[in-house]
C-alpha positions in Angstrom: 10.9 -9.3 -15.4 8.8 -10.7 -18.3 8.2 -13.8 -16.2 6.8 -11.6 -13.4 4.4 -10.1 -16.0 3.3 -13.5 -17.1 2.7 -14.6 -13.6 0.4 -11.6 -13.1 -1.6 -12.5 -16.2 -2.1 -16.1 -15.1 -2.8 -15.1 -11.5 -5.4 -12.6 -12.5 -7.3 -15.0 -14.7 -8.1 -17.5 -12.0 -11.8 -17.6 -12.8 -15.1 -18.4 -11.1 -18.5 -16.9 -11.4 -19.6 -17.1 -7.8 -19.1 -14.7 -4.9 -19.3 -15.9 -1.4 -18.0 -15.5 2.2 -16.0 -18.4 3.7 -16.8 -19.2 7.3 -14.9 -21.7 9.6 -16.4 -21.7 13.1 -16.0 -18.2 14.5 -13.6 -17.2 11.6 -15.0 -15.4 8.5 -12.8 -14.9 5.4 -13.4 -12.6 2.5 -11.1 -11.9 -0.4 -10.6 -10.9 -4.0 -7.9 -11.8 -6.5 -8.0 -9.7 -9.7 -6.1 -8.6 -12.8 -6.3 -4.9 -13.8 -5.5 -4.7 -17.5 -5.0 -2.1 -20.3 -3.6 -2.6 -23.8 -3.0 -0.6 -27.0 -1.8 -1.8 -30.4 -0.9 0.1 -33.6 -0.3 -1.2 -37.1 0.5 1.2 -39.9 -1.0 4.0 -37.8 -0.2 7.3 -39.6 -0.5 9.4 -36.4 2.1 7.3 -34.7 2.1 5.5 -31.4 3.7 2.7 -29.4 2.2 -0.7 -28.6 1.8 -1.0 -24.8 0.4 -3.4 -22.2 -0.1 -2.8 -18.5 -1.3 -5.3 -16.0 -1.6 -5.2 -12.2 -2.3 -8.2 -10.1 -4.1 -7.6 -6.8 -5.0 -9.7 -3.8 -7.2 -8.4 -0.9 -8.2 -10.5 2.0 -9.8 -10.1 5.4 -9.9 -12.8 8.0 -11.9 -12.0 11.2 -12.7 -13.9 14.4 -15.6 -13.0 16.7 -16.6 -14.7 19.9 -18.4 -12.9 22.7 -16.5 -9.7 23.4 -13.3 -10.8 21.7 -12.5 -9.9 18.1 -9.4 -10.6 16.0 -9.0 -8.9 12.6 -6.5 -9.5 9.7 -6.3 -7.3 6.6 -4.0 -8.2 3.7 -3.5 -6.0 0.6 -1.0 -7.1 -2.1 -0.4 -5.6 -5.5 2.3 -5.9 -8.3 2.1 -4.4 -11.7 4.2 -3.7 -14.8 3.9 -1.8 -18.0 5.6 -2.5 -21.3 5.8 0.2 -23.9 7.1 -0.8 -27.3 10.3 -2.7 -27.0 11.4 -1.1 -23.8 12.1 -3.0 -20.6 9.0 -3.5 -18.3 8.5 -0.6 -15.9 6.9 -1.1 -12.5 3.6 0.7 -12.0 2.4 -0.7 -8.7 4.0 -2.6 -5.8 2.5 -3.1 -2.4 2.6 -5.4 0.6 0.4 -4.3 3.5 -0.7 -6.4 6.5 -2.7 -5.0 9.4 -3.5 -7.4 12.3 -5.6 -6.3 15.3 -7.3 -7.5 18.5 -10.2 -5.8 20.2 -12.2 -6.4 23.4 -15.6 -4.8 23.6 -16.3 -2.9 26.8 -19.3 -1.0 25.7 -21.7 -0.7 22.8 -19.6 0.2 19.7 -16.5 0.7 21.8 -13.4 -1.6 22.2 -10.0 -1.7 23.8 -7.7 -2.5 20.9 -4.2 -3.5 19.9 -3.4 -2.9 16.2 -0.2 -3.4 14.2 1.0 -2.9 10.7 3.7 -4.2 8.3 4.2 -2.7 4.9 6.9 -3.0 2.2 7.1 -3.9 -1.5 8.0 -7.0 -3.6 10.4 -5.8 -6.3 13.1 -3.1 -6.9 11.9 0.3 -7.9 13.5 2.8 -10.2 13.2 6.5 -11.1 12.7 5.8 -14.8 13.0 9.5 -15.7 16.5 9.6 -14.2 18.1 6.2 -14.2 16.6 2.8 -14.9 19.7 0.8 -13.8 20.1 2.0 -10.2 17.3 1.0 -7.9 15.8 3.5 -5.4 13.8 1.0 -3.4 13.3 -2.7 -2.9 11.9 -5.3 -0.5 12.4 -4.0 3.1 13.9 -0.8 1.8 11.7 0.6 3.0 9.9 -1.6 5.5 7.6 -0.3 8.2 6.4 -2.0 11.4 4.2 -0.5 14.1 2.1 -1.7 17.0 0.2 0.1 19.7 -2.7 -0.2 22.2 -5.7 2.1 21.8 -9.5 2.6 21.6 -11.6 1.5 18.7 -15.1 2.8 17.7 -17.0 0.5 15.4 -20.8 1.3 15.1 -21.4 -1.0 12.1 -19.8 -3.4 9.6 -18.7 -0.7 7.2 -17.1 2.0 9.4 -14.3 2.0 12.0 -12.1 4.5 13.9 -9.1 3.5 16.0 -6.8 5.8 18.0 -3.5 4.5 19.5 -1.8 7.2 21.7 1.4 5.1 22.2 2.4 3.4 19.0 5.9 2.0 18.6 7.1 2.1 15.0 10.2 0.9 13.2 11.4 2.1 9.8 13.8 -0.3 8.1 16.0 0.5 5.1 17.8 -2.8 4.5 20.1 -1.6 1.7 23.2 0.1 3.0 23.6 2.4 -0.1 20.0 3.7 0.3 20.5 4.1 4.1 23.7 6.1 3.6 21.8 8.4 1.3 19.3 9.0 4.1 16.4 7.5 2.0 12.9 7.3 3.5 13.8 9.2 6.7 16.7 7.4 8.3 19.7 9.6 9.2 22.3 9.6 6.4 25.9 8.5 6.6 28.5 10.8 8.1 30.8 12.2 5.4 34.2 13.9 5.6 35.0 17.1 3.7 35.9 15.1 0.6 32.5 13.4 0.6 33.9 10.0 1.7 31.8 8.0 4.2 33.3 8.2 7.7 30.5 6.3 9.4 27.7 4.3 7.7 24.1 5.1 8.5 22.0 3.0 10.7 19.6 0.9 8.6 16.6 1.5 10.9 14.9 4.3 12.8 12.7 3.9 15.9 9.6 6.1 16.4 7.1 6.5 19.2 3.9 8.4 18.6 0.2 8.7 18.2 -1.6 6.9 15.4 -5.1 7.4 14.1 -6.8 5.1 11.5 -10.2 5.3 9.9 -11.7 2.9 7.4 -14.9 2.9 5.5 -16.2 0.4 2.9 -19.8 0.7 1.7 -22.0 0.1 -1.4 -23.3 3.6 -1.9 -25.7 2.7 -4.7 -26.3 -0.7 -6.4 -23.0 -2.2 -7.7 -20.9 0.9 -6.8 -18.7 0.5 -3.7 -16.5 3.1 -2.1 -13.7 2.1 0.2 -11.2 4.4 2.0 -8.5 4.2 4.6 -6.9 7.2 6.3 -3.8 6.8 8.5 -2.3 9.7 10.5 0.9 9.4 12.6 2.7 11.9 14.8 6.2 11.0 16.1 6.7 12.3 19.6 10.5 11.9 19.2 10.9 14.0 16.1 8.9 17.0 15.1 5.6 15.8 16.4 3.8 18.7 14.9 4.4 17.3 11.4 1.8 14.6 10.7 2.5 11.7 8.4 -0.5 11.0 6.1 -1.5 7.9 4.2 -4.9 8.2 2.5 -6.2 5.5 0.1 -9.4 5.5 -1.8 -10.9 2.7 -4.0 -14.1 3.2 -6.0 -15.4 0.0 -7.7 -18.1 -0.4 -10.3 -19.3 -4.0 -10.5 -20.3 -5.0 -14.0 -21.0 -8.7 -13.1 -19.5 -11.3 -10.8 -16.1 -11.3 -12.5 -15.8 -7.9 -14.2 -15.5 -4.5 -12.6 -14.1 -1.0 -13.2 -11.8 0.3 -10.5 -10.6 3.8 -9.7 -7.9 3.9 -6.9 -6.0 6.8 -5.5 -3.3 7.1 -2.8 -2.0 10.3 -1.1 1.2 10.2 1.0 3.0 12.9 3.0 6.0 12.3 5.2 8.3 15.3 6.0 11.2 12.9 6.5 11.1 11.7 2.9 13.0 14.1 0.6 11.9 14.3 -3.1 13.7 16.2 -5.8 11.4 18.0 -8.2 11.9 18.7 -11.9 13.6 22.0 -11.1 16.2 20.3 -8.8 14.7 21.5 -5.6 14.8 18.8 -2.8 12.4 18.6 0.1 9.3 16.9 1.4 6.5 16.7 -1.1 2.9 15.5 -1.2 2.9 12.2 -3.2 -0.2 11.2 -5.2 -1.0 8.1 -7.3 -4.1 7.4 -9.3 -5.1 4.4 -11.4 -8.2 3.7 -13.5 -8.4 0.2 -14.9 -10.6 -2.6 -16.0 -10.5 -5.5 -13.4 -11.1 -9.1 -14.1 -11.2 -11.2 -10.9 -12.7 -13.7 -8.5 -14.2 -12.7 -5.1 -14.7 -15.1 -2.3 
């Protein structure tokens, strides 16, 4: 685990002082690799405290193709971070793999026929550190999400986009049998006998068919302050379509100079198939929320 933390530190400090857009023919590429970092240290501090270090490596990339009425888009968002407090083992603070490819054909001003897909998962095993730091509750492809669907896209400018896919096929994968048997992330759990023994193992995947809406915005609202947000909504026709899955991400970036910025990111999730046990022992669907405020050192291209 400490090797992973070291990799993040080295990865984040790849340095350059220029910012540019790379273009190859009809392809345009933009990206950013960064290290978000916080640290505290105490020596003979009478009020008490623990030394700590937190680092999160991020990589964001867009690769787009435009020729005539044809447009291909690729968005990639990667993150992995750990925190070390005192002499305790590293604890994961962020972990994300998200890839969104798309094709669009322009049939009118600002309007396109589209096909969009998505893959999302995580790199490393995750733990509920408040309960048990030895038994993982997630890992790569547990869960993993895939979806694809045709639709209509509205894009009036370079910083705003709406896409609606009325027939999106989606697949949830929970590759670990133990987690699948527990019914984690929305798959049907294993069948148990009266003594609690497994009679039939759970399927490690779940197929869904529904409507998906996605909206993105990324704009410099005032000089050196950029706001980016992405909202995804999904309704599964095959299972309680009235319950809408929500994924809303927001990133506010304050650019200090070409290599230093201050970032505030939030992510709100809701999925009524994902059961969460609260501090009082009650289990059910919950609104999930994550917020991070960190100094970012990085290189944009």
